[in-house]
ZAMARGU-4260 file (C-alpha; in steps of 0.2 Angstrom, whole numbers, plus 5000, padded with zeros to 4 digits):
<rodrens>
0) 5015/4950/5378 | 5019/4958/5361 | 5032/4950/5350 | 5037/4954/5333 | 5051/4951/5321
5) 5053/4969/5318 | 5060/4982/5330 | 5048/4993/5340 | 5051/5011/5343 | 5060/5007/5359
10) 5071/4994/5351 | 5078/5004/5336 | 5094/4995/5329 | 5110/5005/5330 | 5118/5009/5313
15) 5131/4996/5316 | 5117/4982/5319 | 5108/4988/5304 | 5123/4987/5293 | 5127/4969/5300
20) 5109/4964/5296 | 5111/4971/5279 | 5127/4961/5275 | 5119/4945/5282 | 5104/4947/5270
25) 5115/4948/5255 | 5116/4967/5253 | 5133/4968/5246 | 5129/4955/5233 | 5113/4964/5228
30) 5123/4980/5226 | 5136/4971/5215 | 5123/4966/5203 | 5113/4982/5204 | 5127/4994/5201
35) 5132/4988/5183 | 5113/4988/5178 | 5111/5005/5185 | 5126/5011/5175 | 5121/5002/5159
40) 5103/5010/5160 | 5109/5027/5165 | 5122/5027/5150 | 5110/5021/5137 | 5094/5029/5143
45) 5097/5044/5154 | 5113/5050/5146 | 5105/5053/5129 | 5091/5063/5137 | 5104/5074/5146
50) 5114/5076/5130 | 5099/5081/5121 | 5096/5095/5133 | 5113/5102/5128 | 5111/5098/5109
55) 5094/5108/5109 | 5104/5124/5112 | 5117/5121/5100 | 5119/5122/5081 | 5126/5104/5077
60) 5126/5093/5062 | 5137/5080/5070 | 5152/5083/5059 | 5158/5101/5062 | 5161/5109/5079
65) 5145/5113/5088 | 5141/5131/5092 | 5130/5138/5106 | 5115/5147/5099 | 5104/5148/5114
70) 5085/5148/5110 | 5088/5150/5092 | 5083/5132/5088 | 5066/5134/5097 | 5063/5150/5088
75) 5066/5143/5071 | 5055/5128/5075 | 5041/5139/5081 | 5043/5150/5065 | 5042/5135/5053
80) 5024/5135/5045 | 5025/5116/5043 | 5026/5114/5062 | 5007/5119/5064 | 5002/5108/5049
85) 5012/5093/5057 | 5004/5097/5074 | 4987/5098/5067 | 4989/5081/5058 | 4996/5073/5073
90) 4981/5078/5084 | 4970/5073/5070 | 4978/5056/5069 | 4976/5054/5088 | 4958/5059/5088
95) 4954/5047/5074 | 4964/5033/5082 | 4954/5036/5099 | 4938/5035/5090 | 4941/5020/5079
100) 4954/5011/5089 | 4951/5013/5107 | 4934/5005/5109 | 4938/4990/5097 | 4949/4981/5109
105) 4937/4983/5124 | 4923/4976/5114 | 4934/4962/5107 | 4940/4958/5124 | 4922/4957/5131
110) 4916/4946/5116 | 4931/4934/5119 | 4927/4933/5137 | 4910/4926/5133 | 4918/4912/5123
115) 4923/4896/5132 | 4931/4883/5120 | 4938/4895/5107 | 4944/4908/5118 | 4962/4903/5115
120) 4961/4902/5096 | 4952/4919/5096 | 4967/4926/5106 | 4980/4920/5094 | 4970/4927/5079
125) 4968/4944/5087 | 4987/4945/5092 | 4993/4939/5075 | 4994/4956/5067 | 5005/4962/5082
130) 5018/4949/5078 | 5020/4956/5060 | 5035/4968/5059 | 5027/4986/5058 | 5035/4990/5041
135) 5029/4974/5033 | 5012/4978/5040 | 5012/4995/5032 | 5018/4989/5016 | 5005/4975/5016
140) 4991/4988/5018 | 4999/4999/5005 | 4995/4986/4993 | 4977/4984/4999 | 4976/5003/4996
145) 4982/5002/4978 | 4973/5016/4968 | 4971/5005/4953 | 4955/4994/4950 | 4966/4978/4954
150) 4968/4985/4972 | 4960/4974/4986 | 4948/4988/4992 | 4944/4995/4975 | 4940/4977/4969
155) 4928/4976/4983 | 4921/4992/4978 | 4920/4987/4960 | 4908/4972/4965 | 4895/4986/4970
160) 4898/4996/4955 | 4909/5010/4964 | 4927/5016/4963 | 4941/5016/4960 | 4946/5027/4974
165) 4964/5034/4977 | 4965/5030/4995 | 4982/5036/5000 | 4982/5049/4986 | 4966/5058/4991
170) 4969/5071/5005 | 4952/5066/5013 | 4955/5047/5014 | 4974/5047/5017 | 4974/5050/5036
175) 4959/5038/5040 | 4967/5025/5029 | 4983/5026/5040 | 4972/5026/5056 | 4963/5010/5050
180) 4980/5001/5047 | 4988/5007/5063 | 4972/5000/5073 | 4973/4984/5064 | 4992/4982/5068
185) 4991/4987/5086 | 4974/4983/5093 | 4979/4965/5098 | 4990/4970/5112 | 4976/4981/5120
190) 4964/4967/5118 | 4974/4954/5127 | 4977/4966/5141 | 4959/4970/5143 | 4954/4951/5142
195) 4967/4947/5156 | 4959/4961/5166 | 4941/4954/5163 | 4946/4937/5168 | 4953/4943/5184
200) 4936/4951/5189 | 4927/4941/5204 | 4915/4928/5197 | 4903/4931/5211 | 4899/4948/5204
205) 4893/4940/5188 | 4884/4927/5198 | 4875/4940/5207 | 4870/4949/5192 | 4864/4933/5183
210) 4853/4930/5199 | 4845/4947/5197 | 4841/4943/5179 | 4854/4955/5171 | 4857/4953/5152
215) 4874/4951/5145 | 4874/4970/5140 | 4869/4974/5158 | 4882/4963/5165 | 4895/4972/5154
220) 4890/4989/5158 | 4887/4987/5177 | 4900/4974/5181 | 4914/4973/5168 | 4917/4991/5164
225) 4917/4997/5182 | 4930/4984/5186 | 4941/4989/5171 | 4941/5007/5176 | 4959/5008/5181
230) 4965/4998/5166 | 4955/5008/5154 | 4961/5025/5161 | 4979/5019/5160 | 4977/5012/5142
235) 4969/5028/5136 | 4984/5038/5142 | 4996/5026/5134 | 4986/5028/5118 | 4986/5047/5118
240) 5005/5047/5121 | 5008/5034/5108 | 4997/5041/5094 | 5005/5058/5097 | 5022/5050/5092
245) 5016/5041/5076 | 5030/5040/5063 | 5032/5023/5054 | 5014/5022/5047 | 5013/5038/5038
250) 5032/5038/5034 | 5031/5022/5025 | 5013/5023/5018 | 5012/5041/5011 | 5029/5049/5015
255) 5019/5064/5022 | 5008/5067/5007 | 4997/5071/4999 | 4999/5090/5001 | 5007/5087/5018
260) 4990/5080/5025 | 4999/5066/5034 | 5015/5074/5040 | 5017/5072/5058 | 5028/5079/5072
265) 5040/5064/5072 | 5042/5065/5053 | 5046/5084/5055 | 5059/5079/5068 | 5066/5066/5056
270) 5067/5079/5041 | 5076/5091/5052 | 5089/5079/5058 | 5092/5067/5043 | 5087/5078/5028
275) 5092/5095/5033 | 5106/5089/5044 | 5100/5101/5059 | 5101/5090/5074 | 5100/5105/5086
280) 5083/5110/5078 | 5077/5092/5078 | 5081/5090/5096 | 5073/5107/5101 | 5057/5100/5093
285) 5059/5084/5102 | 5060/5093/5119 | 5045/5103/5114 | 5035/5087/5110 | 5041/5079/5127
290) 5035/5094/5137 | 5018/5094/5128 | 5016/5076/5132 | 5022/5078/5150 | 5009/5092/5152
295) 4995/5082/5145 | 4999/5067/5156 | 4999/5078/5172 | 4983/5086/5168 | 4976/5069/5163
300) 4981/5061/5179 | 4974/5075/5190 | 4957/5075/5181 | 4955/5056/5182 | 4963/5053/5199
305) 4946/5054/5209 | 4936/5044/5196 | 4949/5030/5195 | 4949/5028/5214 | 4930/5029/5216
</rodrens>
């Protein structure tokens, strides 16, 4: 005879019974706790988003009475010649960050997974740059990029009879220099995530690979990376979104120079809002960036859906 704690199709509970059961299981207490959290989250998270949808169609400097301007803010943003420079710089930063910064955490996590006694020490050392406040990290590397002969990197070049190089003052070196600093400051988080994913891989897979005589590289290629497929795809999407919103590093390190080679979209939004006082224009560009990132995310998830599930 079939017995179960859940009602079958023939034994559906009436609304009154379902309500009584919900009350007995602490439903009202859960609701009392949940509603303040929902209100708080909605006020500080969703209300600004809804407010920005209105602000993007207004001329607003936060001091005078706002006026409705329709699509004028979007037209002025798209007509700004600096927009395409900032967009190109942002994409260039994202590409360099993917080339330099995306494989390094994976390689670091794989190497750390092979360690036994010193794995915890290595984890602490890798994560240390993440603990440093972002502005402090940028200022630290700015001293490393000192264009004089006494700068750290120029001192190293001097040992080999080269330099000095104006790292952040040279249009060719400024963006790669920012990418290197950003990679150093943020790679620790991704490395720890990959390491945790690697440690959760079934050990019998590695045992079978060792029995078959697979080398370390073959074990990594045929066992580790396939098991990390879902994590890698998610981290890649998060890095694309994050690098497209870079602000602190170029803002503090170069201020957008030299020759606007490091001006990014978020810096342009900052200039619209806090230098020009045009918050409507800044919000319009923010919404355009959000739409682009949303479209990229949708396309990315569609393209990688089958591969991530295979």
